[in-house]
Each structure stands twice: as C-alpha cells, then as structure tokens.
N, CA and C of each residue as an Amber inpcrd file, in Angstrom:
protein
   582
   0.7470000 -15.5750000  -5.9140000   1.6070000 -14.6130000  -5.2240000
   2.4870000 -13.9140000  -6.2550000   2.4430000 -12.5540000  -6.2970000
   3.2490000 -11.8370000  -7.2860000   4.7370000 -11.9390000  -6.9810000
   5.5350000 -11.8460000  -8.0450000   6.9920000 -11.8750000  -7.8910000
   7.4450000 -10.6180000  -7.1630000   8.5360000 -10.7030000  -6.3840000
   8.9890000  -9.5430000  -5.6110000   9.4950000  -8.3880000  -6.4670000
   9.7820000  -8.6500000  -7.7610000  10.2660000  -7.5730000  -8.6210000
   9.1290000  -6.8310000  -9.3040000   7.9010000  -7.0940000  -8.8710000
   6.7470000  -6.3690000  -9.4230000   6.0270000  -5.6140000  -8.3150000
   5.4340000  -4.4770000  -8.6800000   4.7790000  -3.5930000  -7.7250000
   3.3080000  -3.4550000  -8.1050000   2.4440000  -3.5610000  -7.1090000
   1.0050000  -3.4030000  -7.3130000   0.6910000  -1.9320000  -7.5330000
   0.0650000  -1.6150000  -8.6750000  -0.2940000  -0.2240000  -8.9820000
  -1.7810000   0.0440000  -8.8930000  -2.6100000  -0.9980000  -8.9540000
  -4.0480000  -0.7550000  -8.9080000  -4.8380000  -2.0360000  -9.0270000
  -6.1600000  -1.8620000  -9.1390000  -7.0630000  -3.0100000  -9.2020000
  -8.2650000  -2.6260000 -10.0510000  -8.7170000  -3.5560000 -10.8770000
  -9.9330000  -3.3400000 -11.6650000 -11.1180000  -3.6160000 -10.7530000
 -11.9440000  -2.6000000 -10.5270000 -13.0820000  -2.7410000  -9.6100000
 -14.2750000  -3.4070000 -10.2700000 -14.6560000  -2.9000000 -11.4430000
 -15.8640000  -3.3920000 -12.0880000 -15.9130000  -2.8930000 -13.5300000
 -16.9040000  -3.3830000 -14.2770000 -17.1440000  -2.8810000 -15.6390000
 -17.8220000  -1.5180000 -15.5510000 -17.6660000  -0.7380000 -16.6190000
 -18.2950000   0.5810000 -16.6850000 -18.9220000   0.7320000 -18.0670000
 -20.2260000   0.8120000 -18.1400000 -20.9100000   0.9520000 -19.4150000
 -20.9580000  -0.3600000 -20.1790000 -21.2820000  -0.2650000 -21.4820000
 -21.4800000  -1.4740000 -22.2940000 -20.3890000  -1.6980000 -23.3350000
 -19.4120000  -0.7980000 -23.4300000 -18.3970000  -0.9000000 -24.4830000
 -17.0510000  -1.4410000 -23.9810000 -17.0380000  -2.0710000 -22.8310000
 -15.8130000  -2.7100000 -22.3570000 -14.9430000  -1.8660000 -21.4510000
 -15.3930000  -0.6660000 -21.0970000 -14.6020000   0.1410000 -20.1680000
 -14.7150000  -0.4390000 -18.7590000 -13.7140000  -0.1210000 -17.9370000
 -13.6760000  -0.6110000 -16.5610000 -13.3980000   0.5480000 -15.6090000
 -13.7310000   0.3340000 -14.3340000 -13.3410000   1.2600000 -13.2800000
 -12.0870000   0.6870000 -12.6360000 -11.0350000   1.5120000 -12.5540000
  -9.7620000   1.0900000 -11.9830000  -9.4810000   1.9250000 -10.7430000
  -9.1850000   1.2570000  -9.6420000  -8.7200000   1.9180000  -8.4240000
  -7.2080000   1.9880000  -8.5310000  -6.6660000   3.1970000  -8.6660000
  -5.2310000   3.3920000  -8.8310000  -4.5900000   3.6900000  -7.4850000
  -3.4310000   3.0860000  -7.2270000  -2.6850000   3.3290000  -6.0010000
  -1.5320000   4.3080000  -6.2170000  -1.4720000   4.9290000  -7.3850000
  -0.4170000   5.8990000  -7.6850000  -0.7250000   7.2340000  -7.0100000
   0.3200000   8.0060000  -6.6980000   0.1180000   9.3430000  -6.1220000
  -0.7750000  10.1790000  -7.0230000  -0.4910000  10.1790000  -8.3030000
  -1.3620000  10.7950000  -9.3050000  -2.0800000   9.6310000  -9.9800000
  -3.3630000   9.4180000  -9.6940000  -4.0430000   8.2030000 -10.1540000
  -3.8810000   7.9010000 -11.6380000  -3.9150000   8.9290000 -12.4840000
  -3.8250000   8.7220000 -13.9260000  -2.4740000   8.1590000 -14.3610000
  -1.4570000   8.2730000 -13.5100000  -0.1240000   7.7620000 -13.8530000
  -0.1050000   6.2520000 -14.0470000  -1.1210000   5.5630000 -13.5910000
  -1.1450000   4.1040000 -13.7240000  -0.9990000   3.6680000 -15.1790000
  -1.4530000   4.4990000 -16.1040000  -1.3900000   4.1480000 -17.5230000
  -0.0970000   4.5990000 -18.1860000   0.7890000   5.2550000 -17.4480000
   1.9790000   5.8320000 -18.0740000   3.2130000   4.9420000 -17.9960000
   3.1090000   3.7740000 -17.3620000   4.2710000   2.9050000 -17.1860000
   4.3450000   1.7770000 -18.2030000   3.4120000   1.7330000 -19.1220000
   3.3880000   0.6510000 -20.1010000   2.4090000  -0.4310000 -19.6840000
   2.5300000  -1.5840000 -20.3150000   1.5930000  -2.6790000 -20.0540000
   1.7130000  -3.1650000 -18.6130000   0.5670000  -3.3820000 -18.0050000
   0.4860000  -3.9250000 -16.6510000   0.1850000  -5.4120000 -16.7540000
   0.4530000  -6.1590000 -15.6830000   0.1670000  -7.5930000 -15.6990000
  -0.7080000  -7.9690000 -14.5130000  -1.2690000  -9.1750000 -14.5880000
  -2.0220000  -9.7030000 -13.4540000  -1.0400000 -10.2470000 -12.4160000
  -1.5480000 -10.7850000 -11.3190000  -0.7090000 -11.2670000 -10.2340000
   0.2400000 -12.3730000 -10.6400000  -0.1880000 -13.2400000 -11.5420000
   0.6580000 -14.3480000 -11.9830000   1.6690000 -13.9130000 -13.0410000
   1.4690000 -12.7350000 -13.6130000   2.3510000 -12.2540000 -14.6650000
   2.0960000 -12.8970000 -16.0140000   0.9510000 -13.5800000 -16.1450000
   0.6610000 -14.2980000 -17.3810000  -0.2050000 -13.5040000 -18.3460000
  -0.8850000 -12.4980000 -17.8470000  -1.7810000 -11.7120000 -18.6970000
  -1.3560000 -10.2550000 -18.6590000  -1.3780000  -9.6020000 -19.8100000
  -0.9340000  -8.2200000 -19.9380000  -2.1210000  -7.3240000 -20.2720000
  -2.0880000  -6.0750000 -19.7420000  -3.1820000  -5.1310000 -19.9460000
  -2.6250000  -3.7780000 -20.3640000  -3.0750000  -3.2890000 -21.5330000
  -2.7300000  -1.9410000 -21.9770000  -3.8790000  -1.0250000 -21.6030000
  -3.6460000  -0.1130000 -20.6630000  -4.6860000   0.7860000 -20.1580000
  -4.6370000   2.1340000 -20.8510000  -5.8060000   2.6710000 -21.1470000
  -5.9580000   4.0520000 -21.5940000  -7.0040000   4.6850000 -20.6980000
  -6.6190000   5.7260000 -19.9590000  -7.5430000   6.3960000 -19.0450000
  -8.4460000   7.3170000 -19.8480000  -9.7570000   7.1670000 -19.6450000
 -10.7510000   7.9700000 -20.3730000 -11.3720000   9.0550000 -19.5150000
 -11.2810000   8.9100000 -18.1980000 -11.8970000   9.8800000 -17.2940000
 -11.8280000   9.3700000 -15.8750000 -12.5710000  10.0440000 -14.9940000
 -12.5560000   9.6470000 -13.5890000 -13.9320000   9.8480000 -12.9770000
 -14.2220000   9.0320000 -12.0020000 -15.4250000   9.1820000 -11.1900000
 -14.9760000   9.1060000  -9.7350000 -15.8950000   9.2880000  -8.8100000
 -15.5180000   9.1650000  -7.3980000 -15.1920000   7.7150000  -7.0430000
 -15.5870000   6.7720000  -7.8910000 -15.2800000   5.3490000  -7.6510000
 -13.9160000   4.9470000  -8.1840000 -13.3080000   5.7660000  -9.0310000
 -12.0060000   5.4500000  -9.6050000 -11.8850000   5.9640000 -11.0220000
 -10.8540000   5.4970000 -11.7160000 -10.6160000   5.9140000 -13.0950000
 -11.4730000   5.0950000 -14.0530000 -11.9480000   5.7290000 -15.1010000
 -12.6090000   5.0200000 -16.1980000 -11.5210000   4.7280000 -17.2250000
 -11.3520000   3.4530000 -17.5720000 -10.2570000   3.0830000 -18.4680000
 -10.7120000   2.0850000 -19.5130000 -10.0270000   2.1290000 -20.6620000
 -10.1630000   1.1130000 -21.7090000  -8.9650000   0.1880000 -21.6050000
  -9.1970000  -1.0790000 -21.8650000  -8.1250000  -2.0570000 -21.8910000
  -8.0880000  -2.6310000 -23.2960000  -6.9120000  -2.6150000 -23.9070000
  -6.7680000  -3.1390000 -25.2590000  -7.3250000  -4.5520000 -25.3770000
  -8.1740000  -4.7670000 -26.4010000  -8.7460000  -6.0880000 -26.6460000
 -10.0420000  -6.3610000 -25.9060000 -10.4430000  -5.4800000 -24.9990000
 -11.7070000  -5.6430000 -24.2610000 -12.7020000  -4.6540000 -24.8490000
 -13.7710000  -5.1910000 -25.4970000 -14.6940000  -4.2790000 -26.1750000
 -16.1640000  -4.5120000 -25.8410000 -16.4470000  -5.3130000 -24.8320000
 -17.8410000  -5.4290000 -24.3980000 -17.9040000  -5.6300000 -22.8870000
 -19.0730000  -5.3960000 -22.3360000 -19.2650000  -5.4400000 -20.8910000
 -18.9610000  -6.8230000 -20.3100000 -19.3510000  -7.8830000 -21.0130000
 -19.1170000  -9.2310000 -20.4850000 -17.6240000  -9.4980000 -20.2850000
 -16.8060000  -9.1200000 -21.2520000 -15.3550000  -9.3040000 -21.1260000
 -14.8050000  -8.4350000 -19.9980000 -15.3270000  -7.2080000 -19.8660000
 -14.8810000  -6.3050000 -18.8050000 -15.2590000  -6.8590000 -17.4300000
 -16.4520000  -7.4250000 -17.3070000 -16.9050000  -8.0020000 -16.0270000
 -15.9940000  -9.1360000 -15.5690000 -15.4530000  -9.8930000 -16.4990000
 -14.5820000 -11.0120000 -16.1310000 -13.2620000 -10.5510000 -15.5310000
 -12.9330000  -9.2710000 -15.6690000 -11.6980000  -8.7230000 -15.1050000
 -11.9010000  -8.1510000 -13.7010000 -13.1260000  -8.1610000 -13.2280000
 -13.4330000  -7.6020000 -11.8980000 -12.5010000  -8.2050000 -10.8420000
 -11.8730000  -7.3330000 -10.0420000 -10.9950000  -7.7720000  -8.9670000
  -9.5530000  -8.0400000  -9.3860000  -9.2590000  -7.9360000 -10.6800000
  -7.8900000  -8.1950000 -11.1490000  -6.9430000  -7.1290000 -10.6290000
  -5.8700000  -7.5650000  -9.9800000  -4.8430000  -6.6390000  -9.5040000
  -3.8580000  -6.3780000 -10.6330000  -3.4160000  -5.1350000 -10.7250000
  -2.5610000  -4.6910000 -11.8220000  -1.1590000  -4.3670000 -11.3180000
  -0.1690000  -5.0540000 -11.8850000   1.2170000  -4.9230000 -11.4540000
   2.0860000  -4.3880000 -12.5800000   3.2320000  -3.8240000 -12.1890000
   4.2420000  -3.3700000 -13.1330000   5.5930000  -3.8820000 -12.6520000
   6.5020000  -4.1380000 -13.5770000   7.8440000  -4.5330000 -13.1750000
   8.5150000  -3.3750000 -12.4540000   9.1880000  -3.6900000 -11.3780000
   9.8380000  -2.6820000 -10.5380000  10.7880000  -1.8050000 -11.3540000
  11.4540000  -2.3900000 -12.3400000  12.4410000  -1.6430000 -13.1300000
  11.8040000  -0.5160000 -13.9480000  10.4860000  -0.5410000 -14.1410000
   9.8050000   0.5140000 -14.8950000   9.4300000   1.7120000 -14.0330000
   9.6250000   1.6040000 -12.7300000   9.2630000   2.6910000 -11.8180000
  10.4970000   3.5180000 -11.4680000  10.3020000   4.8180000 -11.2160000
  11.4410000   5.6240000 -10.7830000  11.8400000   5.2380000  -9.3590000
  13.1030000   5.4450000  -9.0010000  13.4780000   5.1480000  -7.6150000
  12.7440000   6.0960000  -6.6660000  12.3850000   5.6130000  -5.4720000
  11.6890000   6.5020000  -4.5380000  12.6260000   7.6030000  -4.0440000
  12.0240000   8.7150000  -3.6390000  12.7970000   9.8190000  -3.0660000
  13.3930000   9.3730000  -1.7310000  14.3340000  10.1530000  -1.2210000
  14.9070000   9.8600000   0.0870000  13.7930000   9.8620000   1.1330000
  13.8210000   8.9150000   2.0330000  12.8170000   8.7420000   3.0880000
  11.4340000   8.4230000   2.5370000  11.3470000   7.9110000   1.3160000
  10.1110000   7.3690000   0.7610000  10.3700000   5.9240000   0.3810000
   9.3090000   5.1160000   0.4330000   9.4570000   3.7000000   0.1610000
   8.2420000   3.2190000  -0.6010000   8.4630000   2.3160000  -1.5440000
   7.3340000   1.6250000  -2.1400000   6.8080000   0.6560000  -1.0900000
   5.5060000   0.5290000  -1.0360000   4.8970000  -0.3550000  -0.0360000
   5.4840000  -1.7570000  -0.1050000   5.7520000  -2.2390000  -1.3160000
   6.3390000  -3.5800000  -1.4640000   7.6640000  -3.7120000  -0.7180000
   8.4200000  -2.6070000  -0.6270000   9.7130000  -2.6550000   0.0620000
   9.5530000  -2.9210000   1.5520000   8.4110000  -2.5510000   2.1040000
   8.2000000  -2.6670000   3.5450000   7.6650000  -4.0330000   3.9590000
   7.0390000  -4.7420000   3.0130000   6.4450000  -6.0340000   3.3420000
   7.5190000  -7.0250000   3.7760000   7.2660000  -7.6900000   4.8900000
   8.1920000  -8.6920000   5.4080000   9.2730000  -8.1480000   6.3220000
   9.3850000  -6.8130000   6.4490000  10.4050000  -6.2640000   7.3350000
  10.0460000  -6.5580000   8.7910000  11.0670000  -6.7500000   9.6220000
  10.8750000  -6.9590000  11.0540000  10.7790000  -5.6010000  11.7290000
   9.7630000  -5.4290000  12.5530000   9.5470000  -4.1660000  13.2620000
  10.0790000  -4.3160000  14.6800000  10.9350000  -3.3800000  15.0590000
  11.5570000  -3.3840000  16.3830000  11.1710000  -2.1250000  17.1410000
  11.1550000  -2.2230000  18.4820000  11.0300000  -0.9900000  19.2590000
  12.4330000  -0.4370000  19.4760000  12.5350000   0.6980000  20.1610000
  13.8420000   1.3560000  20.3090000  14.8450000   0.5280000  21.1020000
  14.3600000  -0.3890000  21.9280000  15.2870000  -1.2160000  22.7050000
  15.6930000  -2.4820000  21.9540000  15.1660000  -2.6650000  20.7300000
  15.5340000  -3.8170000  19.9220000  14.6050000  -5.0100000  20.0640000
  13.5480000  -4.8830000  20.8690000  12.5700000  -5.9700000  21.0060000
  11.7050000  -6.0510000  19.7520000  11.4130000  -7.2700000  19.3180000
  10.6300000  -7.4720000  18.1020000   9.1600000  -7.2090000  18.3780000
   8.5700000  -6.3210000  17.5810000   7.1360000  -6.0440000  17.6530000
   6.3610000  -6.9120000  16.6730000   7.0170000  -7.3670000  15.6100000
   6.3670000  -8.2090000  14.6220000   6.9400000  -8.0170000  13.2350000
   6.2060000  -8.5170000  12.2270000   6.6030000  -8.3910000  10.8210000
   5.5200000  -7.6490000  10.0620000   5.9270000  -6.8360000   9.0870000
   4.9780000  -6.0790000   8.2660000   4.3110000  -7.0310000   7.2810000
   2.9720000  -7.0870000   7.3150000   2.2290000  -7.9340000   6.3830000
   1.4350000  -7.1080000   5.3750000   1.2380000  -5.8070000   5.6600000
   0.5000000  -4.9440000   4.7310000   0.7740000  -3.4940000   5.0870000
   0.5360000  -2.6240000   4.1170000   0.5730000  -1.1850000   4.3360000
  -0.7880000  -0.6660000   3.9220000  -1.4280000   0.0700000   4.8150000
  -2.7830000   0.5660000   4.5700000  -2.8120000   2.0770000   4.7290000
  -3.7980000   2.7000000   4.1110000  -4.0660000   4.1140000   4.3300000
  -5.5710000   4.2880000   4.2700000  -6.1670000   4.5640000   5.4180000
  -7.6130000   4.7220000   5.5010000  -8.0110000   6.1910000   5.4770000
  -7.0660000   7.0640000   5.0970000  -7.3650000   8.4790000   4.9610000
  -6.6370000   9.3680000   5.9530000  -6.0450000   8.8040000   6.9900000
  -5.3560000   9.6150000   8.0040000  -3.8590000   9.3390000   8.0200000
  -3.3040000   8.8540000   6.9210000  -1.8770000   8.5770000   6.8540000
  -1.6090000   7.0890000   6.7360000  -0.3780000   6.7610000   6.3810000
  -0.0080000   5.3660000   6.1850000   0.1300000   4.6370000   7.5130000
  -0.3300000   3.3980000   7.5090000  -0.2290000   2.4990000   8.6550000
   0.4050000   1.2090000   8.1800000   1.3240000   0.6650000   8.9790000
   1.8370000  -0.6570000   8.6680000   1.0740000  -1.6580000   9.5270000
   0.6340000  -2.7370000   8.8830000  -0.0480000  -3.8060000   9.6040000
   1.0060000  -4.8350000   9.9720000   1.1190000  -5.1000000  11.2650000
   2.2020000  -5.9140000  11.7990000   1.6360000  -7.1540000  12.4730000
   2.1490000  -8.3320000  12.0850000   1.7990000  -9.5750000  12.7640000
   2.6260000  -9.6830000  14.0240000   1.9570000  -9.8130000  15.1680000
   2.6590000  -9.9010000  16.4420000   3.3770000 -11.2480000  16.5630000
   4.5330000 -11.2630000  17.2490000   5.3030000 -12.5040000  17.3740000
   4.4930000 -13.6280000  18.0180000   4.6480000 -14.8290000  17.4630000
   4.0480000 -16.0520000  17.9890000   2.5240000 -16.0210000  18.0480000
   1.9070000 -15.1510000  17.2660000   0.4410000 -15.0900000  17.1940000
   0.0370000 -14.8760000  15.7490000  -1.2470000 -14.9670000  15.5190000
  -1.7810000 -14.6200000  14.1980000  -2.4400000 -13.2550000  14.2070000
  -2.4580000 -12.6090000  15.3600000  -3.1030000 -11.3030000  15.4540000
  -2.2110000 -10.2320000  14.8600000  -2.8400000  -9.1970000  14.3570000
  -2.0940000  -8.0750000  13.7950000  -2.5200000  -6.7930000  14.4850000
  -1.6750000  -5.7910000  14.3490000  -2.0180000  -4.4620000  14.8320000
  -1.4970000  -3.4440000  13.8320000  -2.1050000  -2.2770000  13.8380000
  -1.6790000  -1.2020000  12.9530000  -0.7920000  -0.2410000  13.7200000
   0.3200000   0.1320000  13.0950000   1.2280000   1.1140000  13.6660000
   1.3790000   2.2550000  12.6710000   1.4120000   3.5030000  13.1630000
   1.5470000   4.6480000  12.2520000   2.9220000   4.6490000  11.5940000
   2.9260000   4.9160000  10.2870000   4.1850000   4.9530000   9.5450000
   4.4420000   6.3840000   9.1080000   4.9640000   7.1770000  10.0390000
   5.3610000   8.5420000   9.7040000   6.5390000   8.9410000  10.5770000
   7.1040000  10.1040000  10.3080000   8.3540000  10.5240000  10.9450000
   8.2520000  10.6040000  12.4610000   7.0660000  10.8380000  12.9850000
   6.9070000  10.9370000  14.4280000   7.1460000   9.5940000  15.1220000
   6.8430000   8.4900000  14.4380000   6.9010000   7.1750000  15.0690000
   7.9830000   6.2550000  14.5040000   8.4960000   6.5480000  13.3320000
   9.4970000   5.6850000  12.7100000  10.8720000   6.3110000  12.9050000
  11.7330000   5.6140000  13.6520000  13.0890000   6.1110000  13.8840000
  14.0080000   5.7900000  12.7200000  13.8460000   4.5770000  12.1500000
  14.7730000   4.1410000  11.1080000  14.1370000   3.0370000  10.2740000
  14.3790000   3.0980000   8.9670000  14.0420000   2.0000000   8.0610000
  15.3410000   1.5700000   7.4060000  15.7200000   0.3140000   7.6200000
  16.9500000  -0.2190000   7.0420000  16.5640000  -1.4010000   6.1500000
  16.4130000  -1.1260000   4.8490000  15.9830000  -2.1720000   3.9210000
  17.0210000  -3.2840000   3.8240000  18.3080000  -2.9300000   3.8920000
  19.3530000  -3.9520000   3.8080000  19.3030000  -4.9070000   4.9980000
  19.0500000  -4.3610000   6.1830000  18.9670000  -5.2000000   7.3870000
  17.5840000  -5.8210000   7.5400000  16.6050000  -5.3030000   6.7930000
  15.2470000  -5.8340000   6.8720000  14.5120000  -5.4240000   8.1340000
  14.7700000  -4.1850000   8.6090000  14.1560000  -3.7530000   9.8650000
  13.5630000  -2.3540000   9.7820000  12.5700000  -2.1480000  10.6280000
  12.0010000  -0.8280000  10.8910000  12.0670000  -0.6440000  12.3990000
  12.6490000   0.4680000  12.8560000  12.6830000   0.7690000  14.2860000
  11.6120000   1.8110000  14.5630000  10.6970000   1.4510000  15.4710000
   9.5790000   2.3250000  15.8160000   9.8460000   3.0060000  17.1530000
   9.5190000   4.2770000  17.2210000   9.6480000   5.0460000  18.4600000
   8.2800000   5.1370000  19.1180000   7.7730000   3.9910000  19.5020000
   6.4540000   3.9450000  20.1490000   6.6730000   3.5100000  21.5850000
   6.2420000   4.3710000  22.4960000   6.3980000   4.0680000  23.9170000
   5.2010000   3.2800000  24.4220000   5.4590000   2.4170000  25.3960000
   4.3710000   1.7160000  26.0670000   3.5940000   2.7360000  26.8900000
   2.2650000   2.5420000  27.0370000   1.4920000   3.4670000  27.8700000
   2.0200000   3.4820000  29.3010000   2.0200000   4.6850000  29.8940000
   2.4410000   4.7920000  31.2900000   1.3370000   4.2430000  32.1850000
   1.7230000   3.5050000  33.2300000   0.7420000   2.9770000  34.1650000
   0.8000000   3.8190000  35.4240000  -0.3530000   4.4040000  35.7740000
  -0.4300000   5.2210000  36.9740000  -0.5980000   4.3170000  38.1940000
  -0.4600000   4.9080000  39.3670000  -0.5630000   4.1570000  40.6140000
  -1.8660000   3.3890000  40.7430000  -2.9610000   3.9170000  40.1810000
  -4.2490000   3.2460000  40.3100000  -4.4280000   2.1190000  39.3000000
  -3.3840000   1.8570000  38.4830000  -3.4290000   0.7400000  37.5330000
  -4.0270000   1.0870000  36.1870000  -4.4910000   2.3170000  35.9980000
  -5.0530000   2.7180000  34.7110000  -3.9480000   3.1650000  33.7770000
  -4.0540000   2.7820000  32.5290000  -3.0520000   3.1790000  31.5340000
  -3.3190000   4.6060000  31.1050000  -2.2670000   5.4100000  31.0310000
  -2.3600000   6.7640000  30.5130000  -1.7240000   6.7530000  29.1340000
  -2.5450000   6.6960000  28.1080000  -2.0090000   6.5640000  26.7560000
  -1.6000000   7.8930000  26.1560000  -1.9210000   9.0020000  26.8410000
  -1.5670000  10.3090000  26.3060000  -1.9950000  10.3920000  24.8470000
  -3.2960000  10.2640000  24.6100000  -3.8590000  10.0500000  23.2760000
  -3.4010000  11.0710000  22.2490000  -3.2780000  12.3440000  22.6390000
  -2.9060000  13.3570000  21.6590000  -1.5160000  13.1060000  21.0960000
  -0.5910000  12.5340000  21.8880000   0.7650000  12.2960000  21.4120000
   0.8730000  11.0440000  20.5570000  -0.0970000  10.1270000  20.6490000
   0.0140000   8.8580000  19.9430000  -0.8260000   8.7730000  18.6760000
  -1.4440000   9.8640000  18.2600000  -2.2470000   9.8380000  17.0430000
  -1.3570000  10.0030000  15.8290000  -1.5950000   9.2200000  14.7640000
  -0.8130000   9.4170000  13.5420000  -1.1800000  10.7330000  12.8810000
  -0.2030000  11.3720000  12.2380000  -0.4840000  12.6080000  11.5290000
  -1.1810000  12.3040000  10.2200000  -1.8690000  13.2930000   9.6690000
  -2.5890000  13.1130000   8.4190000  -1.6330000  13.3250000   7.2620000
  -1.3790000  12.2750000   6.4860000  -0.4700000  12.3330000   5.3470000
  -1.2720000  12.0780000   4.0880000  -1.6440000  13.1350000   3.3210000
  -2.4670000  12.9240000   2.1370000  -1.7230000  12.2460000   0.9960000
  -0.4010000  12.1770000   1.0750000   0.4130000  11.5480000   0.0410000
   0.1640000  10.0480000   0.0480000   0.0710000   9.4260000  -1.1420000
  -0.2120000   8.0000000  -1.2250000   0.9650000   7.1040000  -0.9080000
   2.2010000   7.6200000  -0.9160000   3.3590000   6.7760000  -0.6250000
   3.6830000   6.8520000   0.8510000   4.1780000   5.7650000   1.3700000
   4.6120000   5.7360000   2.7520000   5.8730000   6.5630000   2.8740000
   5.9130000   7.4400000   3.8940000   7.0700000   8.2910000   4.1070000
   7.4780000   8.2240000   5.5610000   8.7030000   8.6010000   5.8060000
   9.1430000   8.8380000   7.1760000   9.6930000  10.2290000   7.2600000
C-alpha cells in the first residue's frame, strides 16, 4: 500500500523492443509530463525509476528507464505502478482535486445520509466517476464526479456532498429515472473536477 504522501502517476504496461524500453500508461493530463517530476518510485517506495520519454503509441508512452538496457529486465517491470512524492506536484487549481485526495472520503446526499466511501476514481472516457462502497456492504457503485452532481467537496471534513436525487416513483410503481438529466457530462480532462 503506497504512503498517503505519494501520488500515482502511471504504470509500466510492458516491454517495448529489445533494448530495454517500456510502454508506460501515464495518468497525467499531458502524458509526457510523467517524466518531468524527477525520479518515480514503486508502490513500496523502495525502488526508484528515472524515465526518459522517447515517443508515443496508441498503447502509451515509449520510455527508457535508467539502468534498464535489455528486454528481459524491462519485462520484469511489467505492471509496476509509478508514484511521485506529493510535494513534487503543483497544488491543484480551485475546484480540482488529485484522485488520491478523494480516496476514503465519505459521500453524503444533500440530506446528509451516507451513500458510502470513495474507494477509487475512474474515467472510462465519459468523465470522472467515483467508485463508492455502499454502507454495510461490499458492493460498490459509480457516481458521476462533475459540477452537475457534486455540491461540495470538503477535504478537511472528509466529505463529498452529492446532488443526486432518488428516481421518482410513478403511481404504477415504475421508476422514472429521467435518464437525460442523470447522465454524466463528458470531461476530457484527466483530473477530477467539480
């Protein structure tokens, strides 16, 4: 488990070629920025990686890692998550948050009822979603994380207030979800925003 003062910036997907290059999936807004923060570390913080970006493919960035000069060594790094110390990152803009800041926050509805805790932040291409563990269960659900649905994020209090209404129930017992109003907006930006 990574220390809370470190932020996940990317992951080594696989080896690329025979000279030790790797494919890196970058989670930065500008993917190439992953190499601009200095040495990255693994999840335990015991191993350091100096990245040099050589190019890009549709699978991710092509990068060299200092000290890795053959395919076998590069293959052994497959799946390695790359972290940076939080102090090396710029502070987020107003109404922007690093995903790490949202993990563990309690999600409330507008009336103060607990919806769950944030266990992950995902983006499958249509905007940021927070994955929330429902109270007293192991099940999770995805909630849209954008200005239309998020009323307030209070990092000091450890809460997110969501403006999500329960579906209206018509007389015949069918739920009217008003689908057009409940769709998350498309946010091409990689950072979670409200």
